[in-house]
C-alpha positions in Angstrom: 121.1 10.2 -115.2 118.2 12.6 -115.5 114.5 11.8 -115.4 111.4 14.0 -115.0 109.4 12.4 -112.2 106.8 15.1 -112.5 106.0 14.2 -116.1 102.6 12.7 -116.7 102.4 9.1 -117.8 101.4 10.3 -121.3 104.4 12.6 -121.5 106.7 9.9 -120.3 105.5 7.6 -123.1 105.3 10.4 -125.7 101.5 9.9 -126.1 98.8 12.5 -126.3 96.7 12.7 -123.1 93.6 11.0 -124.5 91.9 7.7 -124.1 92.9 6.3 -127.5 96.5 5.4 -127.6 98.9 3.9 -130.0 99.6 0.5 -128.4 102.6 -0.2 -130.6 104.2 3.1 -129.8 103.5 2.6 -126.1 105.2 -0.8 -126.2 108.1 0.5 -128.2 108.7 3.4 -125.8 108.4 1.0 -122.8 111.1 -1.2 -124.2 113.3 1.9 -124.9 112.8 3.2 -121.4 113.5 -0.2 -119.8 116.7 -0.5 -121.9 117.8 3.0 -120.7 116.9 2.8 -117.0 116.8 -0.9 -116.1 118.6 -1.4 -112.7 120.8 -4.1 -114.2 122.5 -1.4 -116.3 123.6 0.3 -113.1 124.9 -2.8 -111.3 128.4 -1.4 -111.0 127.2 2.2 -110.2 127.2 3.8 -106.8 124.4 3.2 -104.3 122.6 6.5 -105.1 122.6 5.8 -108.8 121.4 2.3 -108.3 118.5 3.6 -106.1 117.6 6.2 -108.7 117.6 3.6 -111.5 115.3 1.4 -109.4 113.0 4.4 -108.8 112.9 5.3 -112.4 112.2 1.7 -113.5 109.4 1.4 -111.0 107.9 4.7 -112.2 108.1 3.5 -115.9 106.5 0.1 -115.0 103.7 1.8 -113.1 103.0 4.3 -115.9 103.1 1.5 -118.5 100.6 -0.6 -116.6 98.2 2.3 -116.2 98.3 3.4 -119.8 98.1 -0.2 -121.1 94.8 -0.9 -119.2 91.7 0.9 -120.6 90.1 1.1 -117.1 93.3 2.4 -115.4 93.9 4.8 -118.3 90.4 6.2 -118.1 90.7 6.6 -114.3 94.1 8.3 -114.8 92.7 10.8 -117.3 89.9 11.6 -114.9 92.4 12.1 -112.1 94.4 14.5 -114.4 91.2 16.4 -115.0 90.5 16.6 -111.2 87.6 14.2 -111.2 87.3 11.7 -108.4 85.7 8.5 -109.7 84.4 7.7 -106.2 84.8 4.0 -106.8 85.1 3.3 -103.1 82.3 5.5 -101.9 79.7 5.9 -104.7 78.0 2.6 -105.5 74.9 4.3 -107.0 74.3 2.8 -110.5 71.5 3.0 -113.0 68.8 0.4 -112.2 69.2 -1.4 -115.5 72.9 -1.8 -114.9 72.3 -3.2 -111.4 69.7 -5.6 -112.8 72.1 -6.8 -115.4 74.7 -7.4 -112.7 72.2 -9.6 -110.8 71.5 -11.6 -114.0 75.2 -12.1 -114.6 75.8 -13.3 -111.1 72.9 -15.7 -111.3 74.1 -17.2 -114.6 77.7 -17.5 -113.2 76.4 -19.2 -110.1 74.3 -21.6 -112.0 77.1 -22.5 -114.4 79.6 -22.8 -111.5 77.3 -25.0 -109.5 76.8 -27.4 -112.4 80.5 -27.3 -113.4 79.5 -26.2 -116.9 82.9 -24.9 -118.2 81.4 -24.3 -121.7 78.7 -22.1 -120.3 81.3 -20.2 -118.2 83.5 -19.7 -121.3 80.5 -18.4 -123.3 79.6 -16.0 -120.4 83.2 -14.9 -120.4 83.1 -14.2 -124.2 79.9 -12.3 -123.8 81.2 -10.3 -120.9 84.4 -9.4 -122.7 82.2 -8.0 -125.5 80.3 -5.8 -123.0 83.6 -4.7 -121.5 84.9 -3.7 -124.9 81.7 -1.8 -125.7 81.9 0.1 -122.3 85.6 0.9 -122.9 84.7 2.4 -126.3 81.9 4.4 -124.5 84.4 5.6 -121.9 86.7 6.8 -124.6 83.9 8.7 -126.3 82.8 10.3 -123.1 86.3 11.4 -122.3 86.8 12.8 -125.8 83.6 14.7 -125.4 84.7 16.1 -122.0 81.6 14.5 -120.4 83.7 13.7 -117.3 80.9 13.0 -114.8 79.5 10.4 -117.2 83.0 9.0 -117.8 83.4 8.5 -114.0 80.2 6.5 -114.0 81.6 4.4 -116.9 84.7 3.8 -114.9 82.7 2.5 -112.0 80.7 0.3 -114.3 83.9 -1.1 -115.8 85.1 -1.9 -112.4 82.0 -3.9 -111.7 82.4 -5.8 -115.0 86.0 -6.5 -114.2 85.0 -8.1 -111.0 82.5 -10.3 -112.9 85.3 -11.2 -115.3 87.4 -12.3 -112.3 84.5 -14.3 -110.9 84.1 -16.2 -114.2 87.8 -16.9 -114.3 87.7 -18.2 -110.8 84.7 -20.4 -111.6 86.4 -21.8 -114.7 89.5 -22.6 -112.7 87.5 -24.2 -110.0 85.6 -26.3 -112.5 88.8 -27.5 -114.2 90.6 -28.4 -111.0 
């Protein structure tokens, strides 16, 4: 059993190293790799081969999850280009973005406090639209090799994903 652990996620999934990917081809390649390397196929093999199959399957799953997620894919492309997104250390954001975050949080808190599931779902729909727009912007920035701006877009997306989680938690709390 041979496998190139040094291959990039894009090479592993036979995709060009760019933000826009062919989701159908990604899924098809994932299924093919799983069929080829799934640990169950090596149940009767020796311990070393079983371990290798498990390592390969783990690597395939990790790479698939990263390429499937626009935020993780953008972050990975930046990492390949040697850019640190500084998500843990750089919280500086444009003022209009921060003000928008405050407005979102206030609206979520109001809807949560009143148990207004319809309002929370409307906020979720609106937020998903903003996330989609920002993902498209991230792709454009990466394609234009505007990596510093792309890193800011990744940090913004991370903020929006946290808001999305807050809305989901609020909907769940209101329903139960």
